[in-house]
All heavy atoms as a GROMACS GRO file, in nm:
protein
  588
    1MET      N    1   0.128  -0.769  -0.982
    1MET     CA    2   0.034  -0.700  -1.063
    1MET      C    3  -0.059  -0.616  -0.977
    1MET      O    4  -0.104  -0.512  -1.019
    1MET     CB    5  -0.040  -0.797  -1.150
    1MET     CG    6   0.048  -0.850  -1.262
    1MET     SD    7  -0.036  -0.956  -1.378
    1MET     CE    8   0.068  -1.101  -1.360
    2ASN      N    9  -0.089  -0.667  -0.856
    2ASN     CA   10  -0.176  -0.591  -0.768
    2ASN      C   11  -0.110  -0.458  -0.732
    2ASN      O   12  -0.183  -0.357  -0.713
    2ASN     CB   13  -0.204  -0.670  -0.642
    2ASN     CG   14  -0.296  -0.786  -0.666
    2ASN    OD1   15  -0.372  -0.786  -0.763
    2ASN    ND2   16  -0.289  -0.887  -0.583
    3LEU      N   17   0.021  -0.457  -0.717
    3LEU     CA   18   0.092  -0.334  -0.683
    3LEU      C   19   0.072  -0.229  -0.795
    3LEU      O   20   0.044  -0.113  -0.768
    3LEU     CB   21   0.239  -0.362  -0.663
    3LEU     CG   22   0.327  -0.242  -0.625
    3LEU    CD1   23   0.281  -0.181  -0.492
    3LEU    CD2   24   0.469  -0.287  -0.613
    4HIS      N   25   0.083  -0.272  -0.920
    4HIS     CA   26   0.065  -0.183  -1.033
    4HIS      C   27  -0.080  -0.132  -1.036
    4HIS      O   28  -0.102  -0.009  -1.056
    4HIS     CB   29   0.095  -0.250  -1.166
    4HIS     CG   30   0.242  -0.256  -1.192
    4HIS    ND1   31   0.308  -0.154  -1.262
    4HIS    CD2   32   0.337  -0.345  -1.160
    4HIS    CE1   33   0.434  -0.183  -1.273
    4HIS    NE2   34   0.455  -0.300  -1.209
    5GLN      N   35  -0.174  -0.217  -1.016
    5GLN     CA   36  -0.314  -0.175  -1.016
    5GLN      C   37  -0.344  -0.074  -0.905
    5GLN      O   38  -0.409   0.028  -0.929
    5GLN     CB   39  -0.406  -0.296  -1.002
    5GLN     CG   40  -0.408  -0.383  -1.126
    5GLN     CD   41  -0.490  -0.509  -1.107
    5GLN    OE1   42  -0.466  -0.582  -1.009
    5GLN    NE2   43  -0.580  -0.537  -1.196
    6SER      N   44  -0.288  -0.100  -0.789
    6SER     CA   45  -0.306  -0.006  -0.674
    6SER      C   46  -0.242   0.129  -0.706
    6SER      O   47  -0.298   0.236  -0.675
    6SER     CB   48  -0.246  -0.064  -0.548
    6SER     OG   49  -0.311  -0.182  -0.511
    7ALA      N   50  -0.124   0.126  -0.766
    7ALA     CA   51  -0.054   0.250  -0.799
    7ALA      C   52  -0.135   0.333  -0.898
    7ALA      O   53  -0.144   0.456  -0.887
    7ALA     CB   54   0.085   0.221  -0.854
    8HIS      N   55  -0.193   0.269  -0.998
    8HIS     CA   56  -0.273   0.343  -1.094
    8HIS      C   57  -0.398   0.401  -1.031
    8HIS      O   58  -0.437   0.513  -1.065
    8HIS     CB   59  -0.310   0.249  -1.213
    8HIS     CG   60  -0.192   0.206  -1.292
    8HIS    ND1   61  -0.102   0.295  -1.347
    8HIS    CD2   62  -0.145   0.082  -1.319
    8HIS    CE1   63  -0.004   0.228  -1.408
    8HIS    NE2   64  -0.030   0.098  -1.392
    9LYS      N   65  -0.460   0.332  -0.939
    9LYS     CA   66  -0.575   0.387  -0.869
    9LYS      C   67  -0.536   0.507  -0.786
    9LYS      O   68  -0.609   0.606  -0.778
    9LYS     CB   69  -0.641   0.280  -0.782
    9LYS     CG   70  -0.714   0.176  -0.865
    9LYS     CD   71  -0.774   0.068  -0.778
    9LYS     CE   72  -0.836  -0.038  -0.866
    9LYS     NZ   73  -0.887  -0.152  -0.792
   10LEU      N   74  -0.418   0.501  -0.724
   10LEU     CA   75  -0.369   0.615  -0.647
   10LEU      C   76  -0.346   0.738  -0.734
   10LEU      O   77  -0.377   0.849  -0.695
   10LEU     CB   78  -0.239   0.579  -0.572
   10LEU     CG   79  -0.254   0.488  -0.452
   10LEU    CD1   80  -0.114   0.446  -0.402
   10LEU    CD2   81  -0.331   0.557  -0.341
   11LEU      N   82  -0.294   0.716  -0.856
   11LEU     CA   83  -0.271   0.826  -0.949
   11LEU      C   84  -0.405   0.890  -0.986
   11LEU      O   85  -0.414   1.014  -0.996
   11LEU     CB   86  -0.199   0.778  -1.073
   11LEU     CG   87  -0.048   0.749  -1.057
   11LEU    CD1   88   0.004   0.690  -1.185
   11LEU    CD2   89   0.024   0.877  -1.024
   12GLU      N   90  -0.505   0.808  -1.010
   12GLU     CA   91  -0.638   0.863  -1.044
   12GLU      C   92  -0.692   0.947  -0.928
   12GLU      O   93  -0.744   1.055  -0.948
   12GLU     CB   94  -0.733   0.749  -1.079
   12GLU     CG   95  -0.704   0.685  -1.213
   12GLU     CD   96  -0.785   0.560  -1.239
   12GLU    OE1   97  -0.887   0.538  -1.166
   12GLU    OE2   98  -0.753   0.488  -1.332
   13ARG      N   99  -0.682   0.895  -0.805
   13ARG     CA  100  -0.732   0.966  -0.690
   13ARG      C  101  -0.655   1.095  -0.663
   13ARG      O  102  -0.710   1.189  -0.612
   13ARG     CB  103  -0.727   0.875  -0.565
   13ARG     CG  104  -0.848   0.784  -0.559
   13ARG     CD  105  -0.848   0.709  -0.428
   13ARG     NE  106  -0.821   0.572  -0.465
   13ARG     CZ  107  -0.761   0.482  -0.389
   13ARG    NH1  108  -0.718   0.513  -0.270
   13ARG    NH2  109  -0.740   0.361  -0.430
   14ALA      N  110  -0.527   1.095  -0.702
   14ALA     CA  111  -0.444   1.216  -0.686
   14ALA      C  112  -0.467   1.316  -0.800
   14ALA      O  113  -0.397   1.416  -0.807
   14ALA     CB  114  -0.297   1.172  -0.680
   15LYS      N  115  -0.563   1.285  -0.886
   15LYS     CA  116  -0.601   1.371  -0.998
   15LYS      C  117  -0.486   1.383  -1.100
   15LYS      O  118  -0.476   1.482  -1.169
   15LYS     CB  119  -0.648   1.505  -0.948
   15LYS     CG  120  -0.765   1.493  -0.855
   15LYS     CD  121  -0.839   1.622  -0.837
   15LYS     CE  122  -0.952   1.612  -0.740
   15LYS     NZ  123  -1.048   1.512  -0.754
   16TYR      N  124  -0.406   1.279  -1.113
   16TYR     CA  125  -0.301   1.276  -1.215
   16TYR      C  126  -0.364   1.281  -1.353
   16TYR      O  127  -0.462   1.214  -1.378
   16TYR     CB  128  -0.215   1.148  -1.200
   16TYR     CG  129  -0.108   1.133  -1.301
   16TYR    CD1  130   0.014   1.194  -1.283
   16TYR    CD2  131  -0.124   1.054  -1.412
   16TYR    CE1  132   0.117   1.181  -1.376
   16TYR    CE2  133  -0.023   1.038  -1.507
   16TYR     CZ  134   0.098   1.103  -1.487
   16TYR     OH  135   0.198   1.088  -1.580
   17ALA      N  136  -0.312   1.362  -1.441
   17ALA     CA  137  -0.362   1.378  -1.577
   17ALA      C  138  -0.513   1.411  -1.575
   17ALA      O  139  -0.592   1.344  -1.643
   17ALA     CB  140  -0.334   1.253  -1.663
   18ASN      N  141  -0.546   1.513  -1.501
   18ASN     CA  142  -0.684   1.559  -1.489
   18ASN      C  143  -0.779   1.448  -1.442
   18ASN      O  144  -0.887   1.431  -1.491
   18ASN     CB  145  -0.732   1.614  -1.624
   18ASN     CG  146  -0.656   1.739  -1.664
   18ASN    OD1  147  -0.627   1.822  -1.582
   18ASN    ND2  148  -0.626   1.748  -1.791
   19SER      N  149  -0.731   1.372  -1.344
   19SER     CA  150  -0.804   1.260  -1.284
   19SER      C  151  -0.824   1.142  -1.376
   19SER      O  152  -0.900   1.050  -1.343
   19SER     CB  153  -0.940   1.309  -1.232
   19SER     OG  154  -0.924   1.404  -1.129
   20ASN      N  155  -0.758   1.139  -1.490
   20ASN     CA  156  -0.767   1.025  -1.584
   20ASN      C  157  -0.666   0.919  -1.555
   20ASN      O  158  -0.677   0.807  -1.606
   20ASN     CB  159  -0.754   1.074  -1.727
   20ASN     CG  160  -0.864   1.166  -1.769
   20ASN    OD1  161  -0.978   1.144  -1.733
   20ASN    ND2  162  -0.829   1.267  -1.843
   21GLY      N  163  -0.566   0.948  -1.477
   21GLY     CA  164  -0.456   0.852  -1.454
   21GLY      C  165  -0.376   0.837  -1.582
   21GLY      O  166  -0.380   0.916  -1.670
   22MET      N  167  -0.300   0.727  -1.586
   22MET     CA  168  -0.217   0.701  -1.704
   22MET      C  169  -0.304   0.639  -1.815
   22MET      O  170  -0.401   0.568  -1.786
   22MET     CB  171  -0.106   0.601  -1.669
   22MET     CG  172   0.005   0.657  -1.592
   22MET     SD  173   0.131   0.528  -1.576
   22MET     CE  174   0.237   0.610  -1.463
   23ASP      N  175  -0.260   0.656  -1.938
   23ASP     CA  176  -0.330   0.592  -2.047
   23ASP      C  177  -0.300   0.442  -2.047
   23ASP      O  178  -0.205   0.398  -1.983
   23ASP     CB  179  -0.290   0.657  -2.183
   23ASP     CG  180  -0.142   0.639  -2.213
   23ASP    OD1  181  -0.064   0.722  -2.169
   23ASP    OD2  182  -0.109   0.537  -2.278
   24GLU      N  183  -0.382   0.363  -2.113
   24GLU     CA  184  -0.375   0.220  -2.108
   24GLU      C  185  -0.238   0.168  -2.157
   24GLU      O  186  -0.178   0.079  -2.096
   24GLU     CB  187  -0.486   0.156  -2.191
   24GLU     CG  188  -0.622   0.186  -2.138
   24GLU     CD  189  -0.651   0.131  -1.999
   24GLU    OE1  190  -0.640   0.010  -1.980
   24GLU    OE2  191  -0.678   0.212  -1.908
   25GLU      N  192  -0.188   0.224  -2.264
   25GLU     CA  193  -0.062   0.180  -2.320
   25GLU      C  194   0.055   0.200  -2.223
   25GLU      O  195   0.139   0.114  -2.210
   25GLU     CB  196  -0.032   0.252  -2.453
   25GLU     CG  197   0.091   0.204  -2.527
   25GLU     CD  198   0.079   0.060  -2.575
   25GLU    OE1  199  -0.032   0.013  -2.606
   25GLU    OE2  200   0.183  -0.009  -2.580
   26THR      N  201   0.055   0.316  -2.156
   26THR     CA  202   0.160   0.345  -2.059
   26THR      C  203   0.152   0.248  -1.942
   26THR      O  204   0.255   0.200  -1.894
   26THR     CB  205   0.150   0.491  -2.010
   26THR    OG1  206   0.158   0.576  -2.126
   26THR    CG2  207   0.260   0.525  -1.915
   27LYS      N  208   0.032   0.222  -1.895
   27LYS     CA  209   0.016   0.125  -1.785
   27LYS      C  210   0.072  -0.011  -1.823
   27LYS      O  211   0.145  -0.073  -1.745
   27LYS     CB  212  -0.133   0.108  -1.748
   27LYS     CG  213  -0.195   0.226  -1.682
   27LYS     CD  214  -0.344   0.195  -1.661
   27LYS     CE  215  -0.423   0.312  -1.609
   27LYS     NZ  216  -0.565   0.277  -1.593
   28ILE      N  217   0.039  -0.057  -1.942
   28ILE     CA  218   0.087  -0.186  -1.991
   28ILE      C  219   0.236  -0.187  -2.001
   28ILE      O  220   0.305  -0.283  -1.960
   28ILE     CB  221   0.019  -0.224  -2.124
   28ILE    CG1  222  -0.130  -0.250  -2.103
   28ILE    CG2  223   0.086  -0.344  -2.190
   28ILE    CD1  224  -0.211  -0.262  -2.230
   29GLU      N  225   0.295  -0.081  -2.056
   29GLU     CA  226   0.439  -0.074  -2.072
   29GLU      C  227   0.511  -0.077  -1.938
   29GLU      O  228   0.612  -0.144  -1.923
   29GLU     CB  229   0.482   0.052  -2.151
   29GLU     CG  230   0.453   0.044  -2.298
   29GLU     CD  231   0.523  -0.072  -2.365
   29GLU    OE1  232   0.644  -0.093  -2.344
   29GLU    OE2  233   0.456  -0.146  -2.440
   30HIS      N  234   0.460  -0.004  -1.842
   30HIS     CA  235   0.521  -0.005  -1.708
   30HIS      C  236   0.518  -0.144  -1.647
   30HIS      O  237   0.617  -0.189  -1.588
   30HIS     CB  238   0.451   0.094  -1.612
   30HIS     CG  239   0.492   0.235  -1.630
   30HIS    ND1  240   0.617   0.282  -1.596
   30HIS    CD2  241   0.425   0.341  -1.681
   30HIS    CE1  242   0.627   0.411  -1.624
   30HIS    NE2  243   0.510   0.449  -1.676
   31LEU      N  244   0.407  -0.213  -1.661
   31LEU     CA  245   0.397  -0.349  -1.605
   31LEU      C  246   0.495  -0.443  -1.680
   31LEU      O  247   0.568  -0.516  -1.615
   31LEU     CB  248   0.252  -0.399  -1.616
   31LEU     CG  249   0.230  -0.542  -1.563
   31LEU    CD1  250   0.273  -0.555  -1.419
   31LEU    CD2  251   0.082  -0.579  -1.576
   32LYS      N  252   0.493  -0.438  -1.813
   32LYS     CA  253   0.585  -0.523  -1.889
   32LYS      C  254   0.729  -0.501  -1.852
   32LYS      O  255   0.806  -0.593  -1.834
   32LYS     CB  256   0.568  -0.499  -2.041
   32LYS     CG  257   0.442  -0.560  -2.098
   32LYS     CD  258   0.433  -0.547  -2.248
   32LYS     CE  259   0.514  -0.440  -2.315
   32LYS     NZ  260   0.486  -0.422  -2.457
   33ASN      N  261   0.767  -0.374  -1.840
   33ASN     CA  262   0.906  -0.337  -1.807
   33ASN      C  263   0.949  -0.380  -1.667
   33ASN      O  264   1.068  -0.388  -1.640
   33ASN     CB  265   0.928  -0.188  -1.825
   33ASN     CG  266   0.918  -0.146  -1.969
   33ASN    OD1  267   0.938  -0.227  -2.061
   33ASN    ND2  268   0.887  -0.021  -1.991
   34ASN      N  269   0.855  -0.410  -1.580
   34ASN     CA  270   0.888  -0.449  -1.445
   34ASN      C  271   0.874  -0.598  -1.417
   34ASN      O  272   0.887  -0.641  -1.304
   34ASN     CB  273   0.804  -0.368  -1.346
   34ASN     CG  274   0.855  -0.225  -1.338
   34ASN    OD1  275   0.963  -0.203  -1.279
   34ASN    ND2  276   0.789  -0.133  -1.397
   35ILE      N  277   0.847  -0.677  -1.522
   35ILE     CA  278   0.845  -0.821  -1.507
   35ILE      C  279   0.988  -0.869  -1.515
   35ILE      O  280   1.056  -0.847  -1.616
   35ILE     CB  281   0.754  -0.887  -1.612
   35ILE    CG1  282   0.609  -0.846  -1.590
   35ILE    CG2  283   0.768  -1.039  -1.605
   35ILE    CD1  284   0.511  -0.894  -1.697
   36LYS      N  285   1.035  -0.931  -1.413
   36LYS     CA  286   1.174  -0.976  -1.406
   36LYS      C  287   1.193  -1.105  -1.486
   36LYS      O  288   1.104  -1.191  -1.493
   36LYS     CB  289   1.214  -1.002  -1.259
   36LYS     CG  290   1.190  -0.884  -1.168
   36LYS     CD  291   1.278  -0.767  -1.207
   36LYS     CE  292   1.257  -0.651  -1.110
   36LYS     NZ  293   1.273  -0.527  -1.170
   37ALA      N  294   1.310  -1.122  -1.542
   37ALA     CA  295   1.340  -1.239  -1.621
   37ALA      C  296   1.328  -1.369  -1.541
   37ALA      O  297   1.281  -1.473  -1.595
   37ALA     CB  298   1.483  -1.229  -1.678
   38ASP      N  299   1.360  -1.361  -1.412
   38ASP     CA  300   1.351  -1.484  -1.331
   38ASP      C  301   1.207  -1.524  -1.295
   38ASP      O  302   1.185  -1.624  -1.231
   38ASP     CB  303   1.438  -1.474  -1.209
   38ASP     CG  304   1.398  -1.361  -1.115
   38ASP    OD1  305   1.321  -1.274  -1.154
   38ASP    OD2  306   1.447  -1.359  -0.998
   39ALA      N  307   1.109  -1.445  -1.343
   39ALA     CA  308   0.968  -1.480  -1.319
   39ALA      C  309   0.927  -1.604  -1.400
   39ALA      O  310   0.832  -1.672  -1.364
   39ALA     CB  311   0.877  -1.364  -1.354
   40GLY      N  312   1.002  -1.629  -1.506
   40GLY     CA  313   0.976  -1.748  -1.586
   40GLY      C  314   0.854  -1.743  -1.671
   40GLY      O  315   0.793  -1.844  -1.704
   41ILE      N  316   0.811  -1.624  -1.709
   41ILE     CA  317   0.692  -1.608  -1.791
   41ILE      C  318   0.726  -1.538  -1.923
   41ILE      O  319   0.639  -1.469  -1.981
   41ILE     CB  320   0.580  -1.539  -1.716
   41ILE    CG1  321   0.625  -1.401  -1.664
   41ILE    CG2  322   0.522  -1.626  -1.606
   41ILE    CD1  323   0.512  -1.319  -1.602
   42GLU      N  324   0.846  -1.556  -1.973
   42GLU     CA  325   0.884  -1.490  -2.096
   42GLU      C  326   0.794  -1.526  -2.215
   42GLU      O  327   0.758  -1.440  -2.296
   42GLU     CB  328   1.031  -1.524  -2.133
   42GLU     CG  329   1.134  -1.476  -2.036
   42GLU     CD  330   1.153  -1.568  -1.916
   42GLU    OE1  331   1.104  -1.682  -1.922
   42GLU    OE2  332   1.212  -1.527  -1.819
   43HIS      N  333   0.758  -1.656  -2.222
   43HIS     CA  334   0.671  -1.701  -2.334
   43HIS      C  335   0.538  -1.630  -2.328
   43HIS      O  336   0.487  -1.581  -2.430
   43HIS     CB  337   0.655  -1.851  -2.331
   43HIS     CG  338   0.565  -1.899  -2.441
   43HIS    ND1  339   0.604  -1.902  -2.569
   43HIS    CD2  340   0.436  -1.945  -2.438
   43HIS    CE1  341   0.502  -1.949  -2.643
   43HIS    NE2  342   0.402  -1.975  -2.565
   44SER      N  343   0.480  -1.620  -2.210
   44SER     CA  344   0.347  -1.550  -2.194
   44SER      C  345   0.362  -1.406  -2.232
   44SER      O  346   0.274  -1.347  -2.295
   44SER     CB  347   0.299  -1.567  -2.050
   44SER     OG  348   0.282  -1.701  -2.019
   45LEU      N  349   0.468  -1.340  -2.189
   45LEU     CA  350   0.491  -1.202  -2.218
   45LEU      C  351   0.508  -1.180  -2.368
   45LEU      O  352   0.446  -1.089  -2.424
   45LEU     CB  353   0.611  -1.148  -2.140
   45LEU     CG  354   0.638  -0.999  -2.147
   45LEU    CD1  355   0.515  -0.921  -2.096
   45LEU    CD2  356   0.758  -0.964  -2.060
   46SER      N  357   0.581  -1.269  -2.432
   46SER     CA  358   0.598  -1.261  -2.580
   46SER      C  359   0.466  -1.277  -2.649
   46SER      O  360   0.438  -1.207  -2.747
   46SER     CB  361   0.698  -1.366  -2.628
   46SER     OG  362   0.826  -1.340  -2.580
   47THR      N  363   0.383  -1.372  -2.602
   47THR     CA  364   0.256  -1.394  -2.662
   47THR      C  365   0.169  -1.270  -2.650
   47THR      O  366   0.105  -1.226  -2.750
   47THR     CB  367   0.181  -1.512  -2.591
   47THR    OG1  368   0.262  -1.632  -2.611
   47THR    CG2  369   0.044  -1.535  -2.649
   48ALA      N  370   0.164  -1.208  -2.536
   48ALA     CA  371   0.084  -1.087  -2.518
   48ALA      C  372   0.136  -0.973  -2.603
   48ALA      O  373   0.058  -0.901  -2.661
   48ALA     CB  374   0.086  -1.047  -2.368
   49CYS      N  375   0.269  -0.961  -2.612
   49CYS     CA  376   0.327  -0.852  -2.691
   49CYS      C  377   0.304  -0.869  -2.841
   49CYS      O  378   0.283  -0.772  -2.911
   49CYS     CB  379   0.476  -0.841  -2.661
   49CYS     SG  380   0.513  -0.782  -2.497
   50SER      N  381   0.302  -0.994  -2.885
   50SER     CA  382   0.281  -1.018  -3.028
   50SER      C  383   0.136  -1.010  -3.070
   50SER      O  384   0.104  -1.005  -3.186
   50SER     CB  385   0.343  -1.151  -3.072
   50SER     OG  386   0.272  -1.257  -3.010
   51ASN      N  387   0.046  -1.012  -2.973
   51ASN     CA  388  -0.095  -1.003  -2.996
   51ASN      C  389  -0.155  -0.880  -2.928
   51ASN      O  390  -0.259  -0.891  -2.865
   51ASN     CB  391  -0.166  -1.129  -2.945
   51ASN     CG  392  -0.124  -1.252  -3.020
   51ASN    OD1  393  -0.136  -1.261  -3.141
   51ASN    ND2  394  -0.068  -1.348  -2.949
   52ARG      N  395  -0.091  -0.767  -2.945
   52ARG     CA  396  -0.134  -0.644  -2.876
   52ARG      C  397  -0.278  -0.608  -2.898
   52ARG      O  398  -0.344  -0.551  -2.811
   52ARG     CB  399  -0.044  -0.529  -2.914
   52ARG     CG  400   0.088  -0.530  -2.846
   52ARG     CD  401   0.085  -0.498  -2.698
   52ARG     NE  402   0.035  -0.366  -2.675
   52ARG     CZ  403  -0.065  -0.332  -2.591
   52ARG    NH1  404  -0.125  -0.424  -2.523
   52ARG    NH2  405  -0.103  -0.209  -2.579
   53LYS      N  406  -0.332  -0.638  -3.016
   53LYS     CA  407  -0.471  -0.601  -3.044
   53LYS      C  408  -0.569  -0.674  -2.949
   53LYS      O  409  -0.679  -0.627  -2.926
   53LYS     CB  410  -0.507  -0.628  -3.189
   53LYS     CG  411  -0.503  -0.776  -3.227
   53LYS     CD  412  -0.535  -0.795  -3.372
   53LYS     CE  413  -0.534  -0.946  -3.396
   53LYS     NZ  414  -0.477  -0.989  -3.514
   54ASN      N  415  -0.527  -0.786  -2.891
   54ASN     CA  416  -0.612  -0.860  -2.797
   54ASN      C  417  -0.601  -0.804  -2.654
   54ASN      O  418  -0.681  -0.840  -2.570
   54ASN     CB  419  -0.573  -1.008  -2.793
   54ASN     CG  420  -0.595  -1.074  -2.927
   54ASN    OD1  421  -0.687  -1.038  -3.000
   54ASN    ND2  422  -0.514  -1.171  -2.958
   55TYR      N  423  -0.501  -0.723  -2.630
   55TYR     CA  424  -0.476  -0.670  -2.495
   55TYR      C  425  -0.466  -0.520  -2.499
   55TYR      O  426  -0.360  -0.462  -2.473
   55TYR     CB  427  -0.351  -0.736  -2.434
   55TYR     CG  428  -0.355  -0.887  -2.446
   55TYR    CD1  429  -0.282  -0.951  -2.541
   55TYR    CD2  430  -0.438  -0.958  -2.364
   55TYR    CE1  431  -0.290  -1.088  -2.555
   55TYR    CE2  432  -0.446  -1.096  -2.376
   55TYR     CZ  433  -0.373  -1.160  -2.473
   55TYR     OH  434  -0.383  -1.297  -2.487
   56THR      N  435  -0.573  -0.454  -2.536
   56THR     CA  436  -0.571  -0.309  -2.556
   56THR      C  437  -0.595  -0.232  -2.427
   56THR      O  438  -0.564  -0.114  -2.420
   56THR     CB  439  -0.677  -0.266  -2.659
   56THR    OG1  440  -0.805  -0.312  -2.614
   56THR    CG2  441  -0.644  -0.320  -2.796
   57THR      N  442  -0.642  -0.303  -2.325
   57THR     CA  443  -0.660  -0.233  -2.196
   57THR      C  444  -0.565  -0.298  -2.093
   57THR      O  445  -0.528  -0.415  -2.105
   57THR     CB  446  -0.804  -0.244  -2.145
   57THR    OG1  447  -0.834  -0.379  -2.109
   57THR    CG2  448  -0.905  -0.191  -2.245
   58PHE      N  449  -0.535  -0.218  -1.994
   58PHE     CA  450  -0.449  -0.265  -1.886
   58PHE      C  451  -0.512  -0.386  -1.817
   58PHE      O  452  -0.448  -0.485  -1.789
   58PHE     CB  453  -0.425  -0.150  -1.788
   58PHE     CG  454  -0.339  -0.190  -1.671
   58PHE    CD1  455  -0.205  -0.217  -1.687
   58PHE    CD2  456  -0.391  -0.196  -1.542
   58PHE    CE1  457  -0.126  -0.252  -1.578
   58PHE    CE2  458  -0.315  -0.228  -1.435
   58PHE     CZ  459  -0.180  -0.258  -1.450
   59GLN      N  460  -0.643  -0.379  -1.796
   59GLN     CA  461  -0.711  -0.489  -1.726
   59GLN      C  462  -0.706  -0.620  -1.808
   59GLN      O  463  -0.688  -0.727  -1.752
   59GLN     CB  464  -0.855  -0.451  -1.693
   59GLN     CG  465  -0.920  -0.549  -1.595
   59GLN     CD  466  -0.843  -0.560  -1.465
   59GLN    OE1  467  -0.816  -0.459  -1.400
   59GLN    NE2  468  -0.805  -0.681  -1.425
   60ASN      N  469  -0.726  -0.608  -1.938
   60ASN     CA  470  -0.713  -0.728  -2.026
   60ASN      C  471  -0.573  -0.789  -2.014
   60ASN      O  472  -0.560  -0.912  -2.006
   60ASN     CB  473  -0.743  -0.697  -2.171
   60ASN     CG  474  -0.889  -0.672  -2.197
   60ASN    OD1  475  -0.974  -0.700  -2.115
   60ASN    ND2  476  -0.918  -0.620  -2.314
   61PHE      N  477  -0.473  -0.704  -2.017
   61PHE     CA  478  -0.335  -0.748  -2.006
   61PHE      C  479  -0.308  -0.815  -1.871
   61PHE      O  480  -0.249  -0.922  -1.862
   61PHE     CB  481  -0.239  -0.632  -2.030
   61PHE     CG  482  -0.095  -0.672  -2.036
   61PHE    CD1  483  -0.042  -0.731  -2.149
   61PHE    CD2  484  -0.012  -0.649  -1.926
   61PHE    CE1  485   0.092  -0.771  -2.155
   61PHE    CE2  486   0.121  -0.686  -1.929
   61PHE     CZ  487   0.174  -0.746  -2.045
   62VAL      N  488  -0.356  -0.752  -1.765
   62VAL     CA  489  -0.339  -0.805  -1.628
   62VAL      C  490  -0.411  -0.939  -1.620
   62VAL      O  491  -0.355  -1.034  -1.565
   62VAL     CB  492  -0.393  -0.706  -1.524
   62VAL    CG1  493  -0.404  -0.773  -1.387
   62VAL    CG2  494  -0.299  -0.586  -1.514
   63ASN      N  495  -0.531  -0.948  -1.671
   63ASN     CA  496  -0.606  -1.075  -1.663
   63ASN      C  497  -0.533  -1.188  -1.734
   63ASN      O  498  -0.522  -1.301  -1.682
   63ASN     CB  499  -0.745  -1.059  -1.725
   63ASN     CG  500  -0.837  -0.970  -1.644
   63ASN    OD1  501  -0.809  -0.942  -1.526
   63ASN    ND2  502  -0.942  -0.926  -1.705
   64PHE      N  503  -0.480  -1.158  -1.851
   64PHE     CA  504  -0.402  -1.258  -1.926
   64PHE      C  505  -0.279  -1.303  -1.848
   64PHE      O  506  -0.255  -1.422  -1.829
   64PHE     CB  507  -0.365  -1.207  -2.066
   64PHE     CG  508  -0.274  -1.301  -2.139
   64PHE    CD1  509  -0.323  -1.413  -2.198
   64PHE    CD2  510  -0.136  -1.273  -2.150
   64PHE    CE1  511  -0.242  -1.502  -2.267
   64PHE    CE2  512  -0.053  -1.360  -2.219
   64PHE     CZ  513  -0.104  -1.476  -2.276
   65MET      N  514  -0.200  -1.204  -1.802
   65MET     CA  515  -0.077  -1.237  -1.735
   65MET      C  516  -0.103  -1.308  -1.603
   65MET      O  517  -0.032  -1.402  -1.564
   65MET     CB  518   0.009  -1.111  -1.713
   65MET     CG  519   0.058  -1.048  -1.841
   65MET     SD  520   0.153  -1.160  -1.949
   65MET     CE  521   0.298  -1.189  -1.850
   66THR      N  522  -0.209  -1.272  -1.532
   66THR     CA  523  -0.247  -1.338  -1.408
   66THR      C  524  -0.279  -1.483  -1.433
   66THR      O  525  -0.240  -1.573  -1.359
   66THR     CB  526  -0.365  -1.265  -1.341
   66THR    OG1  527  -0.326  -1.131  -1.312
   66THR    CG2  528  -0.406  -1.334  -1.212
   67ALA      N  529  -0.356  -1.510  -1.540
   67ALA     CA  530  -0.392  -1.648  -1.577
   67ALA      C  531  -0.266  -1.728  -1.612
   67ALA      O  532  -0.254  -1.847  -1.574
   67ALA     CB  533  -0.489  -1.646  -1.693
   68MET      N  534  -0.170  -1.665  -1.679
   68MET     CA  535  -0.047  -1.735  -1.720
   68MET      C  536   0.040  -1.768  -1.596
   68MET      O  537   0.098  -1.873  -1.586
   68MET     CB  538   0.032  -1.653  -1.820
   68MET     CG  539  -0.038  -1.637  -1.956
   68MET     SD  540  -0.066  -1.794  -2.041
   68MET     CE  541  -0.238  -1.821  -2.006
   69VAL      N  542   0.044  -1.675  -1.502
   69VAL     CA  543   0.121  -1.698  -1.379
   69VAL      C  544   0.055  -1.811  -1.301
   69VAL      O  545   0.124  -1.900  -1.248
   69VAL     CB  546   0.133  -1.570  -1.295
   69VAL    CG1  547   0.186  -1.599  -1.158
   69VAL    CG2  548   0.220  -1.468  -1.367
   70ALA      N  549  -0.077  -1.810  -1.292
   70ALA     CA  550  -0.147  -1.916  -1.218
   70ALA      C  551  -0.124  -2.051  -1.286
   70ALA      O  552  -0.100  -2.152  -1.217
   70ALA     CB  553  -0.298  -1.887  -1.215
   71HIS      N  554  -0.127  -2.056  -1.417
   71HIS     CA  555  -0.100  -2.177  -1.491
   71HIS      C  556   0.042  -2.228  -1.466
   71HIS      O  557   0.064  -2.349  -1.443
   71HIS     CB  558  -0.122  -2.158  -1.640
   71HIS     CG  559  -0.095  -2.275  -1.726
   71HIS    ND1  560  -0.176  -2.387  -1.725
   71HIS    CD2  561   0.009  -2.302  -1.807
   71HIS    CE1  562  -0.124  -2.475  -1.806
   71HIS    NE2  563  -0.013  -2.428  -1.856
   72LYS      N  564   0.138  -2.137  -1.468
   72LYS     CA  565   0.278  -2.171  -1.443
   72LYS      C  566   0.295  -2.232  -1.302
   72LYS      O  567   0.365  -2.322  -1.283
   72LYS     CB  568   0.366  -2.050  -1.461
   72LYS     CG  569   0.514  -2.080  -1.431
   72LYS     CD  570   0.593  -1.949  -1.430
   72LYS     CE  571   0.736  -1.971  -1.392
   72LYS     NZ  572   0.755  -2.009  -1.254
   73ASN      N  573   0.222  -2.172  -1.206
   73ASN     CA  574   0.235  -2.217  -1.068
   73ASN      C  575   0.167  -2.351  -1.038
   73ASN      O  576   0.192  -2.410  -0.935
   73ASN     CB  577   0.186  -2.109  -0.973
   73ASN     CG  578   0.277  -1.989  -0.969
   73ASN    OD1  579   0.395  -2.000  -0.998
   73ASN    ND2  580   0.221  -1.873  -0.939
   74ASN      N  581   0.078  -2.389  -1.128
   74ASN     CA  582   0.010  -2.517  -1.109
   74ASN      C  583   0.098  -2.623  -1.161
   74ASN      O  584   0.131  -2.718  -1.155
   74ASN     CB  585  -0.126  -2.522  -1.183
   74ASN     CG  586  -0.228  -2.439  -1.107
   74ASN    OD1  587  -0.219  -2.420  -0.987
   74ASN    ND2  588  -0.323  -2.386  -1.180
   0.00000   0.00000   0.00000
């Protein structure tokens, strides 16, 4: 997830989309599409996808998924 966050910051600095970077939905979609099946967080991903109104920003989505990964690793 840090890689995605760094990439989005680079796009903003490079003045992508008039220095706005990608929109929140596109950021979330890119992150979701790059979560591998062997990560073992399908349930968390399904939960986030079925409750999209709770994860309207990329940062909210990242925070949720980060917490789920930490929980899985404990």
